N, C-alpha and C positions, 0 to 999 in steps of 0.2 A: 504492499497500500503508500503509495506518494503523497506524502503530504508537504503543504506552506502554511511556517508558522508567522502571523501577522508579528509576534513578539519571539526576540528571541531566549527570552526565560520569565521565568513568573516570581516575581516579587513581592513586596509585602504591598508596596501601592500596585497592585492586580490594574482594580479600575481603573484607575487614572492614566496606567497604560496603556492600558485596553481602549479606552476612549478615545485617548490622541491617535493610535494606529490604526480608532476608526473616523478619523476625517474631525475628528470636535477640538478645536484651536486652544481654547480656555475650555479649562475641566469644571471649576470651578462656577464660572458666567454658566455654564448648560446644567450642570444639576438647579443650582441654585432660580433657573428663569423664571418667570412669570409674566405675567400678561401687561407689562408692559416692557415685553420686549414682543407685541404685534404689533405689524405695518396696520399703518395709520391706512382708514379703508379712505381717505381722499387722495393719499400717494395713486393712486390708478388714476392714468390718464378716461379719459370722458364718465371719469363716475358722477360729476355734477349732471351731466346729460342724461343719465340712465333713473335719476334720481328725479330729476324733471319731470323725463318724460310718462315716468310713472306717477307722479303728482298730477296733472293733466287726466291720465286713464281716470285716475279716482275721481276728480272732480266732474268725472262729464257719464262717470259709470261704465267706461268701457268692458266689453267684454273680454277676459283675458287668459292666455290660451301661453301653458308648460306641456316644453317637448323635450320628455323620459329619455335621459339616454340609459342604454341595456347595460349597464352593472353596476354594484354597488354605490360607487361614487355620487352617479348618474341619480339613482334614486332617493340618496338621503340630501340633493344636490338639491331636489326636486319640491324633497318633501318639506324643508324648510324655508324654501320661496314658499310655498301654497300653504302652508302653516302661518308664513306670517301673514300675507294677504287676507288670508281667512280668518286668523282670530289678532290680530291688532289691524288692521285695517278697514276689518269688515266690508271683506269684495262677497258679492254674491254668487258673481258668475265665473267658474271657470271651468276651461274646460283641459284635459289632458291628454295627451296622447301617448301611449306607446306603442312600440316596431312590432311589428310579427313575428319578427325572427330577433337575434338579436345583432339591429343593424344601430349604427352610431348617425349623431345630427340629422342633418337637411337631406343627404344623398336621396337620392332615387334607387327603386332596383324593382326585379319582375312584382317579388308578391307583393306591395302594398307601392299605392302614390300617399306618401305623406304628405304632399303640397295644397295636393286636391285635397285633403282631408281637413288640413288645415283654411282653407280657403273655403269649404263648403260649411265647416261652423261658424261663418262668421264672426271672427275674432277682428277684433284690430289692432292688438300686441300681444305679441307671444316672446315667452322666454323661453332660452336655450339653454338653460342652465349645464356644463361640463362637456359643451360640447359646441360646432359646427361657426368656431370663431374663421375657419378655413371653404366653408359651406356659400361662396359667395355668388354664385351664378342661381342657387335657390334662391338663396336672399334678394334678390333684382328681383327675381319672379313674384315674390310678397310684396313686395313693394310695389309694384305694377297695380297687385290686388285688394292694396290699402292695406296691406298685415306689416305693419314697423316692430321689429327684430331687437332688442336685446340679448346681447349672446354673453352669460359669466362663464367664462371657460378658463381652461388653466393647460394647454396644449399648446405648442410651438404654434406660434404664428405666424407662416408659411404666404398668407396675401393679403393684400389690402380689402376690407372688407367696407369698402367707403357709405352702403345702404344700412348699416346696423350697426349701433353701439356697440362696439366691442370692452365689457369692462374683463381684462387679460393681464398677467403681474407681466407677460411677455412682451408689453407692449413700454412697461416703464423702468425707468432704471432705479437699480437699489433696493428694488422689492426680493421679497423671496419667491422663488420664481419654481422651489418643488411642493408650494402649497398644491392641495388641491384642488380639483373644480368644488367640490362642497365646500370650500374654505374660500375661498372665491368671490361664490354666491353669499354665503354668511358676511362676506364683505361688502357688496351689495347691503343688505341687512344693516348690520352695523351704520351705513352712511344715512339709508334712507331714516333711520331710528336715530339718527343723532341730527339729522338734520330737522326733524318733524319733534322732538322732544317725546321720544317714545320709549319706556322705561322695558326694556325685555326683559328683565335680570339675568337669570344665567341659561338662557332658552338659547337650544342647539348647539351648545360648546359639545354638548355628548355623540351627534353628529358630525362634527366636524370631525373629532377623535378617533370613531369608527374609522372614518373614512382617510383618515390619512395612515390607515393602517392595511384594510381593502386595497387603497390604490397604488400600493408599493413607497411610498412618495418619501425622500432622503433627509429622515428623520436626524440627521447633525444640527441640522437647521435649528436655530432659537427658538425662531415664531412655532415652527411644528412640532418640539420637543414640549413647548408650553402650552401652545395649545391642545395638543395632545393629556398631558398629563395635568389642566385644569378641569378638559372634559368629562376623563372616563373618573373624574370623583365628585364630576356632579351631573349625574346621567338622571335625565328629566323624560327623555320621550319613553311610554309604558312599552312600546314593542322594543324597544332595546334594551330595554332592562326585561323584558316576559325571555328575548332569546341568550343574554349571558347567564337567566338564573339557568335556563336551559341545559345551553349546548358549551358553556364556557362554563358551569358550576361554582359560578363566582369569582373565576379568579379571569379578570382583566385583561392579563398581563396582553403586548400585542401577538406576542409569537400565539398566545391563546386564542386570541379572536381570528390570528390568520390560518388559524388549523381548525376552528369550528363554529365563527359564526359568518366569515367572509364565505368559503365555499357556498353557506346554505341560501342566501342573498343570488350570491348568480349564477347559484343552479335554478332560480327563476323564470332568469331572463333564456335560458339556452332553451329547458326544459318546458316551462310553462305555456299554457294557451294563455291569447289576449287578457280573457277573463279572469287568470292566476294572475298575471300583473296589474293588471289595471286594480283587484283588492288588496290585493299584495301593498300597494301603495298605500292604499285608502287607511289599512291598518296601522301605515306610521304617521298620520298627520290625523290619526283617533277616529277616524270615520267608519271604524269597522272592528266590530271583534277582534281583539290577542289572540285566540285562540283561533281564530279561520288563518291569520299570516301565520302562525307556528303552523300548521295541519298543511295551509299548501307549502312553505319552503321543505316542511319533510319530504312532505309528496316528490315534492322538484328533483327532492334529492337526491331519490332513492332510485327513480324515474334515471335520472344523470346517471349516477355507478351503473344501471343497469344495463342503457345505451350502449355508456362507454367499454364496458365488459366486452359487448357481443360485437361493437364496429372493430375495436383489436382486436378479437381473435378472427376477425373474417379476413383483416388487412393482417396482420399477423402469416398467412399463408399465401400474402404474395407477394412481400416486400425485398426491394434491391436493395441487400447487402455489399456496402464496399468497407477499405479501409477504413473509412473515416467518416463514413457518413454514410444512414440512411434513407431509402425514400420509402414512402407508400402511396398508394396515388388512391386519394379516395372519394364519394361522390359525390355532387354537388348538397347533393340533400343534408351531408353529412356535417357543412360549413360551419355550425355553432359547436360543433364538438374537435374540430381537428385540433384545436391546442393543449385539450385534454389526450387526445391521445397518442400525440407527438410525446407528450409526458410522458405516460405509459411502457412507450416502447422505447425513449430515451431509459427510462431507470434499468428497464430491463438488461439493453445491450450495452449500458456506457457508453454512447457513444447519439453525437449531434445526428440529429432527426428531424425529417418535413417532408411533411403527413401536406400533402398537395393534391389541389384539383386543377383542373382541365377549366378553362375559356376558351376563348376565343382564338388569340393569339400568346395567351401567355397561360404559366401555371402558378396558380395562385393559394394560398394555406396560411400551415405554424408550420414555427420550427422552434425544436428544444434541444439544450443540449449542457454538457456537463461542465463545456468550460464557456470562457466570453469568447463570445463568438462570432455576434452581429455583425461592430464596425470592421471587420477582418475580411467579412462576405462584401462588405459597402466594397470595400479600397479596393474590390478586384472590379466593378461595373459590372460586372454580372446579374448580379439580383439584385433588389430592394430590401434592406431590413429595416422595418419597425417596430420599435419598443423597446425592452430590455437585452441585455448583453447573451445570454442566456435565453428570453426566452421571448420572443416574438410574431408580428407576422411578415413575411416575405411573400415577393412576385417577381417575375423573371418569366423574360421575355424564353419562347419554346425553344428556337433554338439553340436559347442557350443554356440547359440542362446540362448538358455532356460536356458542356465545359466545365461547370461546373464543380461536377462530380470529380471532372481528372481535375481539376484543383486542390479537392480538397484531398483524394490521393496521394498529389506530392506533397501535401504538407507532413511535419512532423510534428505530431500532437503530443503534448504532456500534460496529462489527466490528471493532473495533481490536486488535492480535496483541499480545501481551504481548514485551519482551524485555527484557532486563536493563539497556542503554543502546546508543545508537548510539552508530559508532565510524567511524574515519575508517581508512586503507590505513595510514598511518603509526606509528598506531597500535598494530598486529598484533605485537607484538614478542614476542621469544623470551618474557621474563623473566612475559607476561599469561597467557601459554600455556601455562608453567611451571605456574605457579596454579595456572590448571585441571587440568590433567594431575596436578599432586601430591596434589591436593584431591578423585580421582575418591567416594571414600567417603562426598563428601555432596549429590552431585549426583541427583536422584532425577530421572524422566521425567513425575510428574504432578501440577498444580497444587496437589490435596488434599496434598501433603506440604511445599510451600512451598518448602521451598527443590528448587529445579529447577538441569537444570545451564544454567550461561548460554548465552546465545542473544544477538547483535547485529544489531544491524540496520545495515546499508551501503550507499553506492548508489556504480554507476566504470562505465566507458564496456569495449566489448567492444573496446579500440583493440590488444591484447595478449593474444592467443587460443591455444591447441595444441587438438585435438581428437584421443582415442585410442582406437580401437574396435578391440575385441576381442568375448568374448562379449557384451558390455553397452560403452555410449559415456561416453567421461567429456573433458569441457570442463573445462582447466584457464587461466584469465585470470589475467597476470602482472601487479600495480597496484603499482607502486610498488614494486616488486622483491618482494611477495607473494607468495603463491600462495595463490589461493579456488578451489576445485573443487568441479566441481560431478557428480559418481558418477551414474549409471540413466539421464542427457537420452535426452531422448524424440528422435524422428526431425524433429520441428517445429520442436523447441529448438536444432536445430544447423544447419538449413536456416536459421531468421530469422538467428543470429547470424552466416552468411556471407555473407549479399547483403545486409543492414539494418544500417547505425551505431544503437548500442543503447547506452539509458541499462541500468544492470539494478538494482534494486533486491533485495536479498537480505534475509535472515537467515540469520546461519548462526552456528554454534560454532562453537570455537577448541581446536585442540590440537597435540604435538609429533609432528612427521614424522622417524622417522630413517632414515637413508639412508648408507653407506661409513660410517658411526660416528659418522657428524655431528648434529646435530639441528636442526633449521632450525621456525619457526612457519608454520600450516598454515593455514585457516581453507576450514572444507566449506560448503557451500550445502546448509538445510535447508528453504528455500521459498524463491522469488525470480518478480517478476514483469522482464516484458520489455518496456520500453517502446522504439519506434521511434523515433529521431528522423529519417529520411530524409523528406524535405515527403512528404504525403497519405500516411502513412504512419498507422493507427491499432494503440490499446493492445496488446497480445500478453498474454494472463496465465494463465503457468502454476505456477498456487499446487501446492506438493505438502502442502496441507492435510491434517497428523494428528495426534491424538492418542492415547495409551496406556489407552485405557476398557477 
C-alpha cells in the first residue's frame, strides 16, 4: 500500500500542524471564527438592484417563481428564499419549478420545456437560486416574454448575462468564492432584511451549514467555517432536525452529514418523481408533514441503490478495461446514475473510470478516479472535465476517445492514498484521540472540502486478535495495548488471519470508546492490505476503497 502523508511526524501540536497542512493560514483565528468574519451582502455586485426589484414586486403584488436546482444545495437555496418570501414578506403567490430529471438551470432538454412552463405560469419575476449564471439565451428569451430574472448563484461566471440581475461572488473582488449557492441566496435574504429592517433572528443558518457540506465547499474559508459552526448549533428547520435525528443519530459533524443526509436528499432528485420532488420541497418549508419528507427520501434512496446496483452489474459485463482507465458505455436513460455507477466501478477496480453515453457527435458522462486527474485531462485538450479533480462530468468528441485512451495508457500513475500521517501503535494515545473527537465539527469526508477527517497509516502483525460474529463479523486486534478494530470483515479476511502469520497495512481513523463510564482510545480500520508472511504465501489485498462522491 502506497501512502502520501501530509505531516512528516505526529507532534503534541497535531491539530495546529494538521490544519496548517490542509491550508489554514491562521489556526487560532480559524478556530475562533464567528459571524464577524462573514462578508457583507452589499459587497456583492448588483445586490442593491436585486433588492429593489423584489421591493417593486412586493409593492405591485407580482406573481413570483422559483426554479429549484436539482441537488441538495439547490433545494436548500430555494427553501430559504420561499420561506422568507412567505414568512416575512407575506407573498401569497409563489410558483415553484422542479425539473423532471436531474437537470440544472434554465437549459432546455428533450424531457421538458422549462421556459414554456415558466411563461405559461404567468409570473413576472423568476428567481434562480444555485444556477443559471451562464444561461444567457434562456434569460433573453424570458425577457422577451416579460419575465425578469434574479440569479443567486455560486458557479463560475463564463458569460455576460446582461438581461438578468446576477448575484454571484465570482463577479466581485475579495469575496469568499467558496460559498455555496445556498449561502449566496442567504446573502440576498440578509441584504433585503437589512434594507427593510426585518429581524430574521437566527433563521436559515442551518440550511447554509448543511449546504456547505453537501456541496463539498472549501472549508478552509473563514466565512464557511464560521457559517457552518453557527448554523449547526442553531438548527431551526424542522425537516433538517428530523433528518439529523433519524439518519445522523444526532452526530452533526460534517463527516456524518456527508454520509447520512446528503445522499438521502440527492437521491430524491435522481430517483424521485416530479411529485416526490415537489412534496419533498414543501416539507422543508413546513407546508407538508415531516414524516412525508422522511418517507420520500427513504424510498428514493432505497430505489436509487437498487437501480445503481442493477445498472452497475449490467455494465460490468461490457466494460472496456485498459491499463490505466476503464470505459463503460451507458444508455441515455441512465444519465442521472452515471456518477454513482462510475464511483462503484472505480472503487472496485482502483482505476479511473468513465461512464459515458453517446450523443450525436460527442460522448458525455461522468468520471471518477482514485487520483486527481481532471486538470491533467483538460490540459490534453482531448476532453473537457468540469467538477472536482477526482469526481466530475466529462465530454469529448467521438473521434477523440481512442486518443484519450492512448493518453491514459502512456501515463505512469502512482495511486498513493492520502493520509494525515504515518503512526505507530504507541502514538495512539487518549490525548490524540480526544483532540480528534473534540473537533468533529472540522472534519469533512470530501477532499474538495480540504479539511478531511484525519486518517493514519499503520502496520502491525496479527499476533493478538479476537473475532466476534453476530449479524456481521468484527476483528479486534490488540497492538501494544491499543485496540484496532475492523468492522464488517469478510469471510476470507477471517480465514486468512486465522490461518496465516500476517503483516497488516491499514488506514485508520481514531476515536474515543466509552465503556462502563471509562474512556479508551481506539482505532477503526477504514481500508487495509493483508500480507501473509508464511513461506510461499502470496499477497492478499482487501482494500475497502471508497469515497463520498
